[in-house]
C-alpha positions as CSV (number, residue, x, y, z in Angstrom):
1,M,0.0,0.0,0.0
2,S,1.4,3.4,-1.0
3,A,2.0,6.2,1.5
4,K,-0.9,8.1,0.0
5,Q,-3.4,5.3,0.3
6,V,-4.9,4.0,3.5
7,G,-7.1,1.1,4.3
8,P,-10.8,1.4,5.0
9,G,-10.1,2.7,8.5
10,K,-13.0,0.7,9.9
11,P,-14.9,2.8,12.6
12,G,-14.2,1.8,16.2
13,T,-10.7,0.3,15.6
14,G,-8.1,0.9,18.3
15,N,-5.5,2.6,16.2
16,F,-4.7,6.2,15.3
17,H,-4.5,7.0,11.5
18,P,-2.4,10.2,11.3
19,Q,-3.3,11.0,7.7
20,L,-7.0,10.7,8.4
21,I,-6.6,12.8,11.5
22,A,-4.9,15.5,9.5
23,A,-7.8,15.4,7.0
24,W,-10.3,15.5,9.8
25,L,-8.5,18.6,11.2
26,L,-8.8,20.3,7.8
27,C,-12.5,19.3,7.6
28,A,-12.9,20.9,11.1
29,V,-11.5,24.1,9.6
30,F,-14.0,23.7,6.8
31,Y,-16.7,23.5,9.4
32,F,-15.4,26.6,11.1
33,V,-15.4,28.6,7.9
34,Q,-18.8,27.5,6.7
35,Y,-20.3,28.5,10.1
36,A,-18.6,31.9,9.9
37,L,-20.0,32.5,6.4
38,R,-23.4,31.2,7.6
39,S,-23.6,33.8,10.4
40,A,-21.8,36.7,8.7
41,P,-25.0,38.1,7.0
42,G,-26.4,38.9,10.5
43,V,-23.9,41.8,10.9
44,M,-24.6,43.3,7.5
45,V,-28.4,43.3,7.4
46,P,-28.7,47.1,6.6
47,E,-26.1,46.8,3.8
48,L,-27.8,43.8,2.2
49,S,-31.3,45.3,2.5
50,T,-30.1,48.5,0.9
51,A,-28.1,46.8,-1.9
52,W,-31.0,44.6,-3.0
53,G,-34.0,46.6,-1.9
54,L,-35.3,43.8,0.4
55,N,-37.6,44.1,3.4
56,A,-37.4,41.8,6.5
57,L,-39.4,39.0,4.7
58,G,-37.3,39.2,1.5
59,L,-34.0,39.2,3.3
60,S,-34.9,36.5,5.8
61,S,-36.1,34.3,2.9
62,L,-32.9,34.9,0.9
63,L,-30.6,34.1,3.8
64,G,-32.7,31.1,4.7
65,M,-32.2,29.6,1.3
66,Y,-28.9,28.3,2.7
67,Y,-30.8,25.8,4.8
68,Y,-32.8,24.3,1.9
69,T,-29.7,22.9,0.2
70,Y,-27.9,22.3,3.4
71,A,-30.7,19.9,4.5
72,I,-31.0,18.1,1.1
73,F,-27.2,17.7,0.6
74,A,-26.7,16.4,4.1
75,I,-28.4,13.2,2.8
76,V,-26.2,13.4,-0.4
77,A,-23.0,13.9,1.7
78,G,-23.5,10.8,3.8
79,A,-24.3,8.6,0.8
80,T,-21.4,9.8,-1.3
81,L,-18.9,9.5,1.5
82,D,-19.9,5.9,2.0
83,R,-19.7,5.2,-1.7
84,W,-16.5,7.1,-2.8
85,G,-14.7,8.0,0.4
86,A,-13.4,11.5,1.5
87,K,-10.7,12.1,-1.1
88,W,-12.9,13.7,-3.7
89,T,-16.1,14.2,-1.8
90,I,-15.1,16.7,0.8
91,P,-12.9,19.0,-1.4
92,T,-15.9,19.1,-3.9
93,G,-18.1,20.4,-1.1
94,I,-15.5,23.0,-0.1
95,A,-15.2,24.1,-3.8
96,C,-19.0,24.4,-4.0
97,L,-18.9,26.7,-0.9
98,A,-16.2,28.8,-2.5
99,L,-18.2,29.3,-5.7
100,G,-21.3,30.2,-3.7
101,T,-19.4,32.7,-1.6
102,V,-18.2,34.6,-4.6
103,L,-21.6,34.6,-6.3
104,F,-23.2,36.0,-3.2
105,A,-21.3,39.3,-3.7
106,W,-21.6,39.3,-7.5
107,G,-24.3,41.9,-7.9
108,T,-28.0,40.9,-8.4
109,V,-30.5,39.3,-6.1
110,T,-30.6,36.3,-8.4
111,E,-26.9,35.7,-8.2
112,A,-27.1,36.1,-4.4
113,Q,-29.8,33.5,-4.2
114,I,-27.8,31.0,-6.3
115,G,-24.8,31.8,-4.2
116,R,-26.6,31.1,-1.0
117,L,-28.0,27.8,-2.3
118,L,-24.4,26.7,-3.3
119,Q,-23.1,27.8,0.1
120,G,-25.6,25.5,1.8
121,A,-25.0,22.6,-0.6
122,G,-21.2,22.7,0.0
123,S,-21.4,23.3,3.7
124,A,-23.5,20.2,4.2
125,F,-20.3,18.1,3.6
126,S,-18.4,19.7,6.5
127,F,-20.0,18.1,9.6
128,V,-20.9,14.8,8.0
129,G,-17.4,14.7,6.5
130,A,-15.8,15.4,9.9
131,V,-17.8,12.6,11.5
132,Y,-16.8,10.2,8.7
133,L,-13.1,11.1,9.1
134,A,-13.1,11.1,12.9
135,A,-14.7,7.7,13.0
136,R,-11.9,6.3,10.9
137,G,-9.0,8.3,12.2
138,F,-9.4,8.0,15.9
139,P,-9.8,5.0,18.2
140,A,-13.4,4.5,19.5
141,R,-12.5,5.8,22.9
142,Y,-11.6,9.2,21.5
143,L,-14.4,9.6,19.1
144,A,-16.8,11.6,21.3
145,T,-13.9,13.9,22.1
146,A,-13.1,14.4,18.4
147,L,-16.8,15.2,17.6
148,G,-17.0,17.6,20.5
149,A,-13.9,19.4,19.2
150,T,-15.5,19.5,15.7
151,Q,-18.6,21.2,17.1
152,M,-16.4,23.7,19.0
153,F,-14.7,24.6,15.7
154,G,-18.2,25.2,14.2
155,M,-19.5,27.4,16.9
156,L,-16.2,29.3,17.1
157,G,-16.8,30.0,13.4
158,G,-20.3,31.2,14.2
159,A,-19.0,33.6,16.8
160,A,-16.2,34.8,14.4
161,G,-18.7,35.4,11.7
162,Q,-20.2,38.1,13.9
163,F,-17.5,39.7,16.1
164,A,-14.6,39.4,13.6
165,V,-16.5,40.2,10.4
166,S,-18.3,43.3,11.6
167,P,-15.2,45.4,12.1
168,M,-13.9,44.2,8.7
169,I,-16.8,45.4,6.7
170,H,-17.1,48.7,8.6
171,S,-13.4,49.7,8.2
172,I,-11.0,47.9,5.8
173,L,-13.4,46.1,3.4
174,S,-16.7,46.5,1.8
175,W,-19.3,43.7,2.3
176,Q,-18.8,42.6,-1.3
177,D,-15.0,42.5,-0.9
178,F,-15.4,40.4,2.2
179,W,-17.3,37.7,0.3
180,L,-15.0,37.8,-2.7
181,Y,-11.8,37.4,-0.6
182,S,-13.5,34.7,1.6
183,G,-14.3,32.8,-1.6
184,A,-10.7,32.8,-2.6
185,V,-9.6,31.6,0.9
186,V,-12.1,28.7,0.7
187,A,-10.9,27.7,-2.7
188,V,-7.3,27.4,-1.4
189,L,-8.7,25.3,1.5
190,A,-10.3,23.0,-1.1
191,V,-7.0,22.4,-2.9
192,I,-5.0,21.8,0.4
193,T,-7.7,19.4,1.6
194,F,-7.6,17.4,-1.6
195,F,-3.9,16.8,-1.5
196,A,-3.9,16.2,2.3
197,T,-6.7,13.7,2.3
198,P,-5.5,10.1,1.7
199,H,-7.1,7.9,-0.9
200,E,-9.1,5.1,0.9
201,E,-9.7,1.5,-0.1
202,V,-13.5,1.7,-0.3
203,P,-15.2,-1.7,0.2
204,V,-16.3,-3.2,-3.2
205,S,-19.9,-3.5,-1.8
206,H,-20.0,0.3,-1.3
207,S,-18.7,1.2,-4.8
208,Q,-20.9,-1.1,-6.7
209,G,-24.6,-0.8,-7.5
210,T,-26.6,2.0,-8.8
211,L,-26.6,5.6,-7.5
212,L,-30.1,5.0,-6.2
213,Q,-29.0,2.0,-4.1
214,M,-26.4,4.1,-2.2
215,F,-29.4,5.9,-0.6
216,A,-30.9,2.6,0.6
217,P,-29.7,2.9,4.2
218,Y,-31.8,6.1,4.6
219,R,-35.0,4.0,4.2
220,E,-34.2,2.2,7.5
221,V,-33.3,5.5,9.3
222,L,-36.3,7.4,8.0
223,T,-38.8,4.7,8.8
224,N,-37.8,4.7,12.5
225,P,-40.1,7.1,14.4
226,Q,-37.3,7.8,16.9
227,S,-35.2,9.4,14.1
228,Y,-37.9,12.0,13.5
229,L,-38.2,12.7,17.2
230,C,-34.4,13.2,17.4
231,G,-34.3,15.5,14.3
232,F,-37.3,17.7,15.2
233,C,-36.3,18.0,18.9
234,A,-32.8,19.1,18.0
235,G,-34.1,21.3,15.1
236,L,-36.5,23.2,17.3
237,L,-33.8,23.8,19.9
238,F,-31.4,25.0,17.1
239,L,-33.9,27.6,15.8
240,P,-33.2,30.3,18.5
241,T,-29.5,30.2,17.3
242,T,-29.8,29.6,13.6
243,I,-32.6,32.1,13.0
244,G,-33.0,34.1,16.2
245,D,-29.3,34.9,16.7
246,M,-27.4,34.3,13.5
247,I,-29.9,36.2,11.3
248,W,-31.8,38.5,13.6
249,G,-29.7,38.8,16.8
250,V,-27.9,42.0,15.8
251,P,-31.0,43.8,14.4
252,I,-33.0,42.9,17.6
253,L,-30.3,44.5,19.8
254,Q,-29.9,47.5,17.6
255,M,-33.6,48.3,16.7
256,G,-35.2,46.8,19.7
257,F,-32.8,47.7,22.6
258,G,-31.0,50.6,21.0
259,V,-27.6,49.0,21.3
260,E,-24.8,50.4,19.2
261,H,-23.8,48.2,16.2
262,A,-20.4,47.1,17.5
263,E,-21.8,46.3,20.9
264,A,-24.7,44.4,19.4
265,V,-22.4,42.3,17.4
266,N,-20.3,41.4,20.4
267,R,-23.4,40.5,22.4
268,A,-24.9,38.3,19.7
269,A,-21.6,36.5,19.3
270,M,-21.8,35.3,22.9
271,I,-24.5,32.7,22.0
272,P,-22.4,30.6,19.6
273,L,-19.5,31.2,22.0
274,G,-21.6,29.6,24.8
275,W,-22.2,26.6,22.4
276,V,-18.4,26.1,22.3
277,F,-18.4,25.2,25.9
278,G,-21.9,23.8,26.4
279,S,-21.9,21.3,23.6
280,P,-18.9,19.2,24.8
281,I,-19.5,19.7,28.5
282,L,-23.2,18.7,28.4
283,G,-22.3,15.8,26.2
284,Y,-19.7,14.7,28.7
285,V,-22.2,15.1,31.6
286,A,-24.8,12.9,29.7
287,D,-22.1,10.3,29.1
288,R,-21.0,10.4,32.7
289,M,-24.5,10.1,34.0
290,G,-25.3,7.4,31.5
291,R,-28.5,9.2,30.7
292,R,-29.3,11.5,27.7
293,K,-32.8,12.7,28.4
294,P,-32.4,14.4,31.8
295,V,-29.5,16.6,30.6
296,L,-31.4,17.4,27.4
297,I,-34.7,18.3,29.1
298,I,-33.1,20.3,32.0
299,S,-30.9,22.3,29.6
300,A,-33.9,23.0,27.3
301,F,-35.9,24.4,30.3
302,A,-32.9,26.6,31.1
303,M,-33.0,27.8,27.5
304,L,-36.6,28.7,27.9
305,G,-36.1,30.6,31.1
306,L,-33.0,32.5,29.9
307,A,-34.7,33.4,26.6
308,G,-37.6,34.9,28.6
309,V,-35.3,36.9,30.9
310,I,-33.2,38.2,28.0
311,L,-36.2,39.2,25.8
312,Y,-38.8,40.4,28.3
313,L,-37.3,41.5,31.6
314,P,-35.7,44.9,32.0
315,A,-32.3,45.4,30.4
316,G,-29.5,44.5,32.9
317,T,-31.5,41.8,34.7
318,L,-28.8,39.5,33.5
319,P,-25.3,40.9,32.7
320,H,-25.4,41.3,28.9
321,Y,-22.5,39.1,27.9
322,I,-23.2,36.5,30.6
323,G,-26.8,36.1,29.5
324,G,-25.8,35.3,26.0
325,V,-23.1,32.8,27.0
326,L,-25.4,31.0,29.4
327,F,-28.1,30.7,26.8
328,G,-25.6,29.4,24.3
329,F,-24.2,27.0,26.9
330,A,-27.7,25.5,27.5
331,S,-28.3,25.4,23.8
332,G,-25.4,23.0,23.4
333,A,-27.7,20.3,24.6
334,A,-29.3,20.3,21.1
335,M,-26.3,18.1,20.1
336,I,-27.4,15.3,22.4
337,P,-30.1,14.0,20.0
338,Y,-27.2,13.5,17.5
339,S,-25.9,10.8,19.9
340,I,-29.4,9.4,20.4
341,I,-30.2,8.9,16.7
342,K,-27.0,6.9,16.3
343,E,-28.0,4.7,19.2
344,V,-31.6,4.1,18.1
345,N,-30.4,2.9,14.7
346,P,-28.2,-0.1,13.8
347,D,-24.4,0.4,13.8
348,R,-24.1,-0.3,10.1
349,I,-26.0,2.8,9.1
350,K,-24.6,5.4,11.6
351,G,-23.3,7.5,8.7
352,S,-26.7,7.7,7.2
353,A,-28.2,8.5,10.6
354,T,-25.9,11.5,10.8
355,G,-26.9,12.7,7.3
356,A,-30.6,12.1,8.1
357,M,-30.2,14.1,11.4
358,N,-28.8,17.1,9.6
359,F,-31.5,16.8,7.0
360,L,-34.3,17.0,9.6
361,V,-32.6,19.7,11.7
362,F,-31.9,22.1,8.9
363,T,-35.2,21.4,7.0
364,L,-36.8,23.0,10.1
365,S,-34.4,26.0,9.8
366,A,-35.2,26.2,6.0
367,V,-38.9,26.3,6.7
368,A,-38.7,28.6,9.7
369,A,-36.5,31.4,8.2
370,P,-39.2,32.7,5.8
371,I,-41.9,32.2,8.3
372,A,-40.0,34.2,10.9
373,G,-39.4,37.0,8.4
374,F,-43.1,37.0,7.3
375,V,-44.4,37.2,10.9
376,L,-42.0,39.9,11.8
377,Q,-43.0,41.9,8.7
378,K,-46.7,41.5,9.5
379,I,-46.1,42.6,13.1
380,G,-44.0,45.6,12.2
381,G,-45.9,46.7,9.2
382,K,-44.2,49.5,7.2
383,T,-42.8,51.3,10.3
384,P,-39.3,50.6,11.6
385,L,-39.2,47.6,13.9
386,N,-39.1,48.3,17.6
387,L,-38.9,46.5,20.9
388,H,-42.7,45.8,21.1
389,D,-42.5,44.1,17.7
390,F,-39.7,41.9,18.8
391,H,-41.5,41.1,22.0
392,Q,-44.4,39.7,20.1
393,W,-42.2,37.9,17.6
394,G,-40.1,36.4,20.4
395,F,-43.0,34.1,21.3
396,L,-42.2,32.1,18.2
397,G,-38.8,31.2,19.6
398,L,-40.2,30.4,23.0
399,G,-42.8,28.2,21.4
400,A,-40.1,26.3,19.4
401,I,-38.2,25.6,22.6
402,A,-41.3,24.5,24.5
403,L,-42.3,22.1,21.6
404,G,-38.7,20.7,21.6
405,I,-39.0,20.0,25.3
406,I,-42.3,18.1,24.7
407,L,-40.7,16.0,22.0
408,A,-37.7,15.2,24.3
409,F,-40.0,13.4,26.7
410,F,-40.9,10.9,24.0
411,L,-37.3,10.1,23.0
412,K,-36.0,6.7,23.9
413,E,-33.4,6.8,26.6
414,T,-30.2,5.3,25.2
415,G,-27.7,6.1,27.9
416,S,-25.5,3.4,29.3
417,A,-27.1,3.5,32.7
418,V,-30.4,2.4,31.2
419,L,-29.2,0.0,28.6
420,K,-26.7,-1.7,31.0
421,V,-27.0,-5.5,30.5
422,P,-27.1,-7.4,33.7
423,V,-24.2,-9.7,34.3
424,Y,-25.1,-13.3,33.8
425,T,-23.7,-15.5,36.6
426,P,-23.8,-19.2,35.6
427,V,-25.0,-21.6,38.2
428,V,-22.3,-24.1,39.0
429,A,-23.6,-27.5,40.1
430,K,-22.1,-28.7,43.3
431,P,-20.2,-32.0,42.9
432,A,-22.2,-34.9,44.1
433,I,-21.0,-36.6,47.3
434,L,-20.6,-40.2,46.7
435,K,-21.4,-42.5,49.5
436,P,-19.6,-45.8,49.8
437,Q,-21.8,-48.7,48.9
438,T,-22.3,-51.4,51.4
439,A,-22.1,-55.0,50.4
């Protein structure tokens, strides 16, 4: 076997594969970048609205188009990785993100729409690709740590897309230049990832058959009711971040609370920053307890309470930065259903379970983005949005969290404390005592 080619890297093996780990690290960088580009429009809402002449509904719908293709291509990503491996699949996803990033700044609304769709399609390969590579590059005992680190990369990107991008586009770059230069950087990442990712020996059974047959595992995942409960529960708990914060967080703070733009950006960035810590820590607590549901439900109730305090109680009730971090920390529990969906489906289709999970989660975001914009537009009318408008609109987010909590109660508990198999102690027969026979 050549130095550039590795074996199948069967998940759960006890060995480290340095080449696959290096590819995983690049894929984690890809996850960071796509999250930054996903959240970046939230700090340039006035510029985008002016450039394209869009109201709240139009802009929310355009930005939400990202989630349509993200959801669909999450399914495609899982199937193509299983069929062809990571060598060509992940760099293709990165290249698609690069093209979409450039098109977003090209000029017209139509080009921006196409760009946003391409961004979502390419980005779908980031998390699924990172899971694929981590499962093959790390021993099983380090897999949860690797996935927690991957999620931290993503949420750091979400925070950077707000607090780092805002000063750029208001000082050294125009918003169009930001997207053009970002596209160039992503294209370079695609080239590096292609040469750094080893070629794998994909099992013959994976590479044969029709293209339709490679989607066959999804039939089993998507006919399991627990898969839908996992996807919709996590998706509802994601909405306050994907829609509430990453698209409307800065406008809410500026127009609703009268916060200066730079300060609003920094505060909004605290929510994804809280995810950076909450996602791995709450996952560790769930593993340590051996129970998934209590950690998920308690954290979701904390989200509900914190959202109510931040939106409806007088400013300063919670320290501004602390409130966002705490809410983001509690939101990290939305990753727990990602573990559950793998545990309620057979081991042989765990990759497809990850793809299906992303499909369900981000389908909700795709549907919710235009609905949120429509409702906000109806509430605000033609007048500038104000705090009263956002107070009414905020009940959508509270309702999403509450519904997520209800669904969580119907999830199957898959923690080790519940599924522990009792130790079987064999009954050992006592040797018979032979009595001497008498004549």
